[in-house]
C-alpha positions as CSV (number, residue, x, y, z in Angstrom):
1,X,-2.8,-90.7,106.1
2,X,-6.5,-91.0,105.6
3,X,-9.7,-90.2,108.0
4,X,-9.7,-93.6,108.6
5,X,-6.2,-93.6,110.5
6,X,-8.2,-91.5,112.7
7,X,-11.5,-92.6,113.2
8,X,-13.5,-96.3,112.7
9,X,-15.4,-95.5,109.5
10,X,-18.3,-97.3,108.4
11,X,-16.2,-99.0,105.5
12,X,-13.3,-99.8,107.7
13,X,-15.6,-101.7,110.2
14,X,-17.3,-103.7,107.1
15,X,-14.3,-104.2,105.8
16,X,-13.2,-105.8,109.0
17,X,-16.4,-107.7,109.0
18,X,-16.8,-109.1,105.7
19,X,-13.7,-109.5,104.8
20,X,-13.9,-107.0,101.7
21,X,-15.5,-103.6,101.0
22,X,-19.0,-103.3,101.4
23,X,-21.0,-100.1,99.5
24,X,-24.5,-98.9,101.0
25,X,-27.1,-98.4,98.2
26,X,-29.4,-95.5,98.8
27,X,-32.9,-96.5,98.2
28,X,-36.3,-94.7,97.9
29,X,-39.1,-97.0,98.6
30,X,-42.0,-94.5,98.2
31,X,-42.9,-94.4,102.0
32,X,-44.3,-91.5,103.7
33,X,-43.2,-89.7,107.1
34,X,-45.5,-89.6,110.1
35,X,-44.6,-85.9,111.0
36,X,-46.4,-85.1,108.0
37,X,-49.4,-86.7,107.4
38,X,-51.0,-85.9,110.6
39,X,-50.1,-89.2,112.5
40,X,-47.8,-87.5,114.4
41,X,-47.6,-84.2,113.6
42,X,-47.9,-82.1,110.2
43,X,-45.6,-79.7,108.5
44,X,-42.5,-81.8,108.8
45,X,-39.2,-80.8,110.3
46,X,-38.3,-76.7,109.8
47,X,-35.2,-78.0,107.9
48,X,-37.0,-80.7,105.6
49,X,-37.6,-79.4,102.1
50,X,-41.4,-79.6,101.6
51,X,-41.1,-79.1,97.9
52,X,-39.2,-82.5,97.8
53,X,-42.3,-84.2,99.6
54,X,-45.1,-85.0,97.2
55,X,-46.3,-88.7,98.2
56,X,-49.0,-88.3,95.5
57,X,-46.9,-87.6,92.6
58,X,-43.5,-89.0,94.1
59,X,-42.9,-92.6,92.3
60,X,-39.7,-93.9,92.6
61,X,-38.2,-96.4,90.2
62,X,-38.4,-99.8,91.3
63,X,-36.1,-101.3,93.9
64,X,-34.1,-103.2,91.1
65,X,-33.8,-100.3,88.8
66,X,-32.4,-98.2,91.8
67,X,-29.9,-100.9,92.8
68,X,-28.9,-101.2,89.5
69,X,-28.1,-97.7,88.9
70,X,-26.4,-97.6,92.4
71,X,-23.9,-100.4,91.6
72,X,-23.0,-98.6,88.0
73,X,-22.1,-95.6,90.2
74,X,-20.1,-97.5,92.8
75,X,-18.1,-99.6,90.0
76,X,-17.0,-96.0,88.3
77,X,-15.5,-95.7,91.7
78,X,-14.7,-99.1,93.3
79,X,-14.5,-102.9,92.5
80,X,-16.9,-103.5,95.2
81,X,-19.2,-106.8,95.1
82,X,-21.2,-106.9,98.4
83,X,-23.8,-104.0,99.2
84,X,-26.0,-103.1,101.7
85,X,-29.7,-102.1,100.8
86,X,-29.9,-98.4,102.2
87,X,-33.5,-97.7,102.8
88,X,-32.8,-93.8,103.1
89,X,-35.7,-91.8,102.0
90,X,-38.3,-90.6,104.5
91,X,-39.4,-93.1,107.2
92,X,-38.8,-97.1,106.2
93,X,-40.5,-98.6,109.2
94,X,-43.5,-96.0,108.6
95,X,-45.8,-99.0,106.9
96,X,-47.6,-102.3,107.8
97,X,-45.1,-105.0,108.7
98,X,-46.1,-107.2,105.8
99,X,-45.3,-104.3,103.2
100,X,-41.8,-103.6,104.8
101,X,-40.9,-107.4,104.8
102,X,-42.0,-107.5,101.2
103,X,-39.7,-104.5,100.2
104,X,-36.7,-105.6,102.3
105,X,-36.8,-109.0,100.5
106,X,-37.1,-107.3,97.2
107,X,-33.7,-105.6,97.9
108,X,-32.2,-108.6,99.7
109,X,-32.8,-110.7,96.2
110,X,-30.5,-108.8,94.3
111,X,-26.9,-110.3,93.8
112,X,-24.6,-109.1,96.1
113,X,-26.6,-107.7,98.9
114,X,-25.4,-108.5,102.9
115,X,-27.6,-106.7,104.3
116,X,-29.8,-104.0,105.4
117,X,-29.5,-100.5,106.5
118,X,-32.9,-98.5,107.8
119,X,-33.3,-95.1,108.0
120,X,-36.3,-94.1,110.3
121,X,-37.4,-92.0,113.3
122,X,-37.3,-93.1,116.9
123,X,-41.4,-92.7,117.5
124,X,-41.8,-95.0,114.5
125,X,-40.0,-98.4,115.4
126,X,-42.7,-100.7,117.0
127,X,-42.3,-104.5,118.2
128,X,-43.2,-106.2,115.1
129,X,-40.7,-103.9,113.2
130,X,-37.9,-104.8,115.2
131,X,-38.9,-108.6,115.4
132,X,-38.5,-108.4,111.6
133,X,-35.1,-106.6,111.6
134,X,-34.1,-109.1,114.4
135,X,-35.1,-112.1,111.6
136,X,-32.7,-111.0,109.0
137,X,-29.8,-111.3,111.7
138,X,-30.7,-114.5,112.3
139,X,-30.4,-115.4,108.8
140,X,-26.6,-114.3,109.1
141,X,-27.4,-110.7,107.0
142,X,-26.0,-107.3,108.4
143,X,-28.9,-105.3,109.8
144,X,-28.6,-101.6,111.1
145,X,-31.4,-99.5,112.3
146,X,-30.8,-95.7,111.7
147,X,-32.6,-93.1,113.9
148,X,-32.8,-89.9,113.0
149,X,-32.3,-88.1,116.8
150,X,-31.1,-84.7,115.6
151,X,-30.8,-83.7,119.1
152,X,-30.8,-85.1,122.8
153,X,-33.0,-81.6,123.8
154,X,-36.3,-82.0,123.9
155,X,-36.5,-78.2,123.5
156,X,-35.1,-78.3,120.7
157,X,-36.7,-80.7,118.8
158,X,-39.9,-79.1,119.5
159,X,-38.5,-75.8,118.0
160,X,-37.6,-77.5,114.9
161,X,-41.0,-79.3,114.8
162,X,-39.6,-83.1,115.1
163,X,-42.4,-84.4,116.3
164,X,-40.9,-86.5,118.9
165,X,-38.5,-86.6,122.1
166,X,-35.7,-87.9,123.6
167,X,-38.1,-90.3,125.4
168,X,-39.1,-92.5,122.2
169,X,-35.6,-92.8,121.1
170,X,-34.0,-94.1,124.6
171,X,-37.4,-96.7,124.1
172,X,-36.4,-97.6,120.8
173,X,-32.9,-97.8,121.5
174,X,-33.2,-100.0,124.5
175,X,-35.9,-102.5,122.8
176,X,-33.2,-102.7,119.7
177,X,-30.5,-103.5,121.5
178,X,-32.1,-105.9,123.7
179,X,-32.5,-107.8,120.3
180,X,-28.9,-107.1,119.4
181,X,-30.2,-104.7,116.7
182,X,-27.0,-102.5,116.0
183,X,-28.2,-98.6,116.3
184,X,-26.8,-95.8,114.4
185,X,-27.7,-92.1,115.8
186,X,-28.0,-89.2,113.4
187,X,-27.2,-86.0,115.4
188,X,-27.2,-82.4,113.7
189,X,-24.5,-79.8,114.2
190,X,-25.7,-76.2,114.1
191,X,-29.6,-76.7,115.1
192,X,-31.1,-73.3,116.0
193,X,-30.5,-72.2,119.6
194,X,-27.9,-75.0,120.3
195,X,-24.3,-74.5,121.2
196,X,-21.3,-76.8,121.5
197,X,-22.6,-77.4,125.1
198,X,-25.8,-79.0,123.5
199,X,-23.6,-81.2,120.8
200,X,-21.4,-82.6,123.5
201,X,-24.6,-83.7,125.8
202,X,-26.3,-85.0,122.8
203,X,-23.4,-87.3,122.0
204,X,-23.1,-88.3,125.9
205,X,-26.5,-88.9,126.1
206,X,-26.8,-91.2,122.6
207,X,-23.4,-93.1,124.1
208,X,-24.6,-93.5,127.6
209,X,-27.8,-95.4,125.9
210,X,-25.5,-97.8,123.8
211,X,-25.8,-96.7,120.2
212,X,-23.0,-98.4,118.0
213,X,-22.9,-95.6,115.2
214,X,-23.3,-91.9,114.7
215,X,-23.8,-90.0,111.7
216,X,-22.9,-86.3,112.0
217,X,-24.6,-84.0,109.7
218,X,-24.0,-79.8,109.6
219,X,-27.6,-78.2,109.4
220,X,-28.3,-77.4,105.8
221,X,-30.7,-74.4,105.1
222,X,-32.3,-75.6,101.7
223,X,-35.7,-73.7,99.5
224,X,-39.1,-74.2,100.4
225,X,-38.5,-74.1,104.1
226,X,-39.4,-72.7,107.5
227,X,-35.7,-72.7,108.2
228,X,-35.2,-70.9,105.1
229,X,-37.5,-68.2,106.1
230,X,-35.6,-67.5,109.6
231,X,-32.8,-67.6,107.9
232,X,-33.7,-64.8,105.4
233,X,-34.8,-62.8,108.0
234,X,-31.8,-63.1,109.9
235,X,-33.2,-65.3,112.7
236,X,-30.9,-68.1,111.9
237,X,-27.1,-68.1,111.3
238,X,-25.5,-71.2,110.1
239,X,-22.1,-72.4,111.4
240,X,-19.0,-71.5,109.9
241,X,-17.0,-74.2,108.3
242,X,-14.1,-74.0,110.4
243,X,-16.2,-74.3,113.2
244,X,-17.9,-77.3,112.0
245,X,-14.8,-79.0,111.5
246,X,-13.5,-77.9,114.9
247,X,-16.9,-79.4,116.7
248,X,-16.6,-82.7,114.6
249,X,-13.3,-83.4,115.7
250,X,-14.1,-82.7,119.6
251,X,-16.9,-85.0,119.1
252,X,-14.6,-87.8,117.6
253,X,-12.2,-87.5,120.2
254,X,-15.0,-88.0,122.8
255,X,-16.5,-91.2,121.1
256,X,-15.2,-94.6,122.2
257,X,-13.0,-96.4,119.6
258,X,-15.5,-99.0,119.1
259,X,-18.3,-96.8,117.9
260,X,-18.7,-96.7,114.2
261,X,-18.9,-93.5,112.6
262,X,-21.2,-94.1,109.6
263,X,-20.9,-90.4,108.4
264,X,-18.8,-87.2,109.8
265,X,-20.5,-84.9,107.4
266,X,-23.4,-84.5,104.8
267,X,-24.1,-82.3,101.4
268,X,-27.2,-80.7,100.1
269,X,-27.7,-80.6,96.2
270,X,-26.6,-77.1,94.9
271,X,-30.1,-76.6,93.1
272,X,-31.7,-76.2,96.7
273,X,-28.8,-75.3,99.0
274,X,-29.1,-71.8,100.4
275,X,-26.3,-71.6,103.2
276,X,-23.9,-72.2,104.3
277,X,-22.1,-72.6,101.0
278,X,-19.4,-75.2,102.1
279,X,-22.5,-77.6,102.6
280,X,-21.7,-78.7,98.9
281,X,-18.1,-79.7,99.6
282,X,-17.9,-83.0,101.1
283,X,-14.3,-83.8,100.4
284,X,-13.4,-80.6,101.6
285,X,-14.9,-81.2,105.0
286,X,-13.6,-84.5,105.3
287,X,-10.2,-83.4,104.1
288,X,-10.3,-80.6,106.8
289,X,-11.4,-83.5,109.6
290,X,-8.5,-85.5,108.7
291,X,-6.0,-82.5,108.8
292,X,-7.5,-81.6,111.9
293,X,-7.3,-84.7,113.8
294,X,-3.3,-84.9,112.6
295,X,-2.7,-81.2,113.7
296,X,-3.9,-82.4,117.2
297,X,-2.5,-85.9,117.1
298,X,-5.4,-87.5,118.2
299,X,-7.7,-90.5,117.3
300,X,-11.4,-91.6,118.3
301,X,-11.7,-92.1,121.6
302,X,-8.8,-89.9,122.8
303,X,-11.0,-88.1,125.5
304,X,-13.9,-90.6,125.6
305,X,-15.2,-91.4,129.2
306,X,-17.5,-93.9,131.3
307,X,-20.9,-93.0,130.8
308,X,-22.2,-94.3,134.1
309,X,-26.1,-94.2,134.7
310,X,-27.7,-93.2,131.3
311,X,-30.3,-91.0,133.4
312,X,-27.7,-89.1,135.1
313,X,-27.0,-87.8,131.7
314,X,-30.0,-87.7,130.3
315,X,-31.3,-85.2,132.5
316,X,-28.5,-83.1,133.1
317,X,-27.6,-80.0,132.2
């Protein structure tokens, strides 16, 4: 059996929707982040690699070249002919809407592109951007709005200098869903000060607000970050691999079967990864989650529950 036998993966979802495999091609549009330039904050998140952020010196290749490279890499593994332009790096709604439209249209003009997946922050999605994304759906294109929430607890978001709270996330999700734009929420497992209670409560919160997709990430300690300083001083201890696999399986069991899992783990480059070392081993983690679900004899949604009034959950605990 495969992981997709136990959870609704993004690949499986797109296969059902499009009739053939669809792959995301990760893109860097050369945009920046409002949590660094002073718009919403400075310094960035405590877990973000500051050395990788150099807006004045960073000039990514043209989108067309990035897409060609992405297609070549995908061709080595599959025969996929359909793709989503995944605007991944930094905050991909943080620009004047005209510039965003030009970037999105440039990517969509490439052969085989069936839509967009836009990675951003919940405090950086004005109505004009939502209207732009909705216009692509009206053209029959696939659109996903990926929101980096990380935790539903304001005290955690303050601790990691996230620069936004759960309130901004709620406002954006509600506005996006009114326009029919699917939302994928990013959650980090292992943030400083959090326990399994926090992970479960964060999941319950985003499910109650109506997220359509989930991305789970283990917290990486990477070089040139505030978190790395805390780790070196013994003030932060990363999760063990077995704990992450168990927690991920617990959350999957609690997720309704119609919610799409875009990702259940994440990796960091070995040249900047400090801890935990297992975060460089993507397939070991994916296989571990698959084996854990098989051992339990459970699938996604096994223990999903009705979430009722979202505010009952949002301000519980």
